[in-house]
C-alpha distance (Angstrom), angle and dihedral (degrees) to the residues before:
residue distance angle dihedral
M1 . . .
D2 3.83 . .
T3 3.79 116.4 .
A4 3.84 118.8 -148.8
M5 3.73 116.3 -115.2
P6 3.81 113.7 -110.3
T7 3.84 112.3 -101.9
N8 3.76 123.0 -133.8
E9 3.76 88.7 -102.1
D10 3.83 89.0 54.1
L11 3.81 90.5 51.8
A12 3.85 90.8 46.5
K13 3.78 91.3 56.5
L14 3.81 95.9 50.7
R15 3.75 107.7 107.8
R16 3.76 138.5 139.1
E17 3.72 127.2 -151.5
Y18 3.81 109.8 -130.7
S19 3.79 110.7 -143.5
M20 3.80 110.2 141.4
R21 3.80 98.7 106.7
G22 3.84 147.0 -38.1
L23 3.81 135.3 -117.6
L24 3.69 119.0 -132.8
E25 3.78 131.0 -176.4
H26 3.81 96.4 -113.3
E27 3.81 89.0 55.7
L28 3.77 93.2 61.6
A29 3.83 127.9 100.3
A30 3.76 114.5 -124.5
D31 3.73 91.1 -122.1
P32 3.90 116.6 55.6
L33 3.82 92.6 -145.2
A34 3.82 88.8 59.4
Q35 3.85 87.9 47.9
F36 3.75 89.0 49.8
H37 3.79 93.8 50.7
A38 3.77 88.8 50.9
W39 3.73 92.7 54.0
L40 3.84 92.8 42.8
D41 3.80 89.6 53.6
E42 3.73 90.4 52.6
A43 3.81 90.9 50.0
L44 3.90 88.9 49.9
A45 3.88 90.6 48.5
H46 3.74 90.4 48.9
G47 3.79 90.7 58.1
L48 3.79 96.6 -120.3
I49 3.81 115.3 173.0
E50 3.75 109.8 -108.5
P51 3.79 97.9 -16.6
N52 3.76 87.1 -179.3
A53 3.76 92.5 67.7
M54 3.74 111.6 117.6
T55 3.84 135.8 177.2
L56 3.75 110.5 -120.6
S57 3.82 115.3 -158.0
T58 3.84 125.0 -164.9
T59 3.72 139.5 159.4
D60 3.79 129.9 -125.5
A61 3.84 129.4 -137.8
T62 3.87 90.4 -83.5
G63 3.83 93.1 52.3
Q64 3.84 91.3 -105.6
P65 3.91 109.5 149.6
W66 3.80 118.8 -133.2
S67 3.78 129.8 -171.9
R68 3.78 133.3 -170.1
T69 3.80 137.4 157.9
V70 3.88 120.2 -98.8
L71 3.81 132.5 168.8
L72 3.75 125.6 -108.0
K73 3.82 107.6 -128.7
T74 3.78 103.7 172.4
C75 3.84 133.1 15.5
D76 3.73 116.7 -174.0
S77 3.82 140.7 134.0
R78 3.85 89.5 -61.2
G79 3.78 94.3 58.2
F80 3.79 136.6 -110.6
V81 3.83 121.3 -16.1
F82 3.81 128.6 -158.1
F83 3.83 132.2 162.4
T84 3.84 129.7 -135.6
N85 3.74 146.8 141.1
Y86 3.79 108.4 -65.8
D87 3.88 89.4 -149.5
S88 3.81 93.8 57.6
H89 3.70 123.4 103.5
K90 3.88 92.4 -96.3
G91 3.79 89.2 49.3
E92 3.83 92.6 52.2
Q93 3.81 90.7 45.6
L94 3.81 92.8 49.5
A95 3.78 89.7 49.1
H96 3.81 88.4 54.7
D97 3.80 96.5 42.0
P98 3.86 119.8 8.8
R99 3.74 91.9 -163.4
C100 3.76 114.2 107.8
A101 3.83 145.1 150.4
L102 3.83 131.9 -132.5
T103 3.78 127.5 -159.1
F104 3.83 127.8 -166.6
W105 3.83 115.8 -165.3
W106 3.86 116.2 -168.4
N107 3.75 100.6 179.2
A108 3.75 97.4 179.1
L109 3.81 90.7 57.6
E110 3.89 92.5 40.5
R111 3.89 88.3 -123.4
Q112 3.71 137.4 132.5
V113 3.88 131.0 -178.8
N114 3.79 118.8 -160.0
I115 3.79 121.0 -165.8
I116 3.87 133.0 -171.1
G117 3.71 120.6 -168.5
T118 3.74 149.9 111.5
V119 3.77 130.9 -88.3
E120 3.77 136.1 -135.0
K121 3.83 129.9 176.5
V122 3.78 117.9 -96.5
S123 3.73 118.9 -125.8
R124 3.78 120.2 -78.1
P125 3.89 91.8 -116.7
E126 3.82 88.8 55.8
T127 3.71 90.8 50.0
E128 3.77 93.9 49.7
A129 3.77 92.4 45.0
Y130 3.88 92.4 55.4
F131 3.91 90.9 41.7
A132 3.77 90.8 57.0
L133 3.87 89.1 58.4
R134 3.86 93.3 55.3
P135 3.80 121.7 99.0
A136 3.87 111.4 -97.0
S137 3.73 92.4 -114.8
S138 3.86 92.1 55.6
C139 3.78 88.8 47.2
L140 3.85 90.4 52.3
G141 3.83 90.0 46.5
A142 3.85 88.1 58.5
W143 3.82 88.0 59.8
A144 3.79 95.2 40.5
S145 3.71 99.9 48.9
R146 3.77 120.8 73.9
Q147 3.77 87.3 -162.7
S148 3.87 117.2 -134.0
S149 3.86 92.7 8.3
V150 3.78 119.7 125.6
L151 3.84 116.3 -100.8
P152 3.84 126.9 -160.2
D153 3.80 91.6 -140.1
R154 3.75 146.3 -34.6
A155 3.76 92.1 -82.2
A156 3.83 91.2 65.4
L157 3.84 90.3 57.5
E158 3.76 92.4 48.1
A159 3.88 91.2 48.7
A160 3.79 89.1 50.9
M161 3.83 88.2 52.7
E162 3.83 92.0 53.2
K163 3.75 91.2 48.5
A164 3.77 90.8 50.3
R165 3.85 90.1 50.9
A166 3.77 91.6 47.8
L167 3.78 91.2 50.5
H168 3.77 101.3 40.7
G169 3.77 105.8 22.5
E170 3.82 117.3 -151.7
S171 3.84 97.8 -43.7
P172 3.77 104.7 57.6
P173 3.82 121.1 174.0
A174 3.77 120.9 -122.1
P175 3.71 110.0 -81.9
P176 3.83 116.1 -114.4
H177 3.77 88.8 -123.4
W178 3.70 95.7 53.7
G179 3.83 128.7 75.3
G180 3.79 150.5 111.5
Y181 3.70 138.1 -64.0
V182 3.73 128.5 -159.5
V183 3.79 118.2 -149.2
R184 3.82 108.4 -146.3
P185 3.82 105.4 -155.5
A186 3.70 124.4 -133.8
V187 3.79 93.9 172.7
I188 3.86 131.5 23.7
E189 3.82 120.6 -177.5
F190 3.85 121.8 -167.9
W191 3.82 113.6 -154.2
Q192 3.86 122.3 -164.7
G193 3.73 117.6 -176.0
R194 3.81 115.6 -125.0
Q195 3.79 138.1 -179.4
S196 3.85 122.0 -77.9
R197 3.91 88.3 18.4
L198 3.80 88.3 -75.6
H199 3.81 89.2 135.0
D200 3.81 124.6 177.8
R201 3.81 113.7 -114.4
L202 3.74 118.3 179.0
R203 3.75 120.4 178.6
Y204 3.77 132.5 -161.0
T205 3.77 116.9 -158.7
R206 3.80 120.7 -171.0
T207 3.87 114.8 -118.6
A208 3.79 129.2 -173.4
D209 3.83 93.1 -76.4
D210 3.82 108.4 0.8
W211 3.80 145.9 9.0
R212 3.77 127.5 -78.8
I213 3.84 116.3 -144.2
E214 3.85 119.8 -150.3
R215 3.82 134.4 169.1
L216 3.78 116.4 -129.9
A217 3.77 128.3 -153.7
P218 3.82 110.3 -107.5
């Protein structure tokens, strides 16, 4: 049965009252990465699907913003690590301008984390150690896909996959064009939904030797 498309009025009326909890200054860890781990642990305990999914925003050489979803694979004292094809659009954009932003949205917990920082590539040994943990099919896919390039059809991608399998078998090494980035945060904001849109927004900003915490108006 056909379902009518929502009208602009229908979309305008969509709203949800956030009321699960608040976020007060005395509840925060002194270090934002410790606070992030606490929230990520809650997301994992809550059974959220891919709570490590994050929106990565970059800009190209013309200043055009781009966004896409990538997966957080490591979070430590350096910052937030993800892996990708260095020759992809995001790789080219990060080579041009290492500044970027990350957003985590955990809808079921009415929470968002926004991060501003700069990237640098992780070491080759770190890339190879992570690559060895991936399923063989994902490893072969990293060889098969010239990420962000134009394909004539699906068959071309599948043919490239078979070629990669024939060349590398089931234990391929990490491709030279593939690896990790660490986003070193300069600003991390924790957002907790509250009633009447009076949300809690607490921002950490890196200083010369510590972090400054400020509350922002919602």
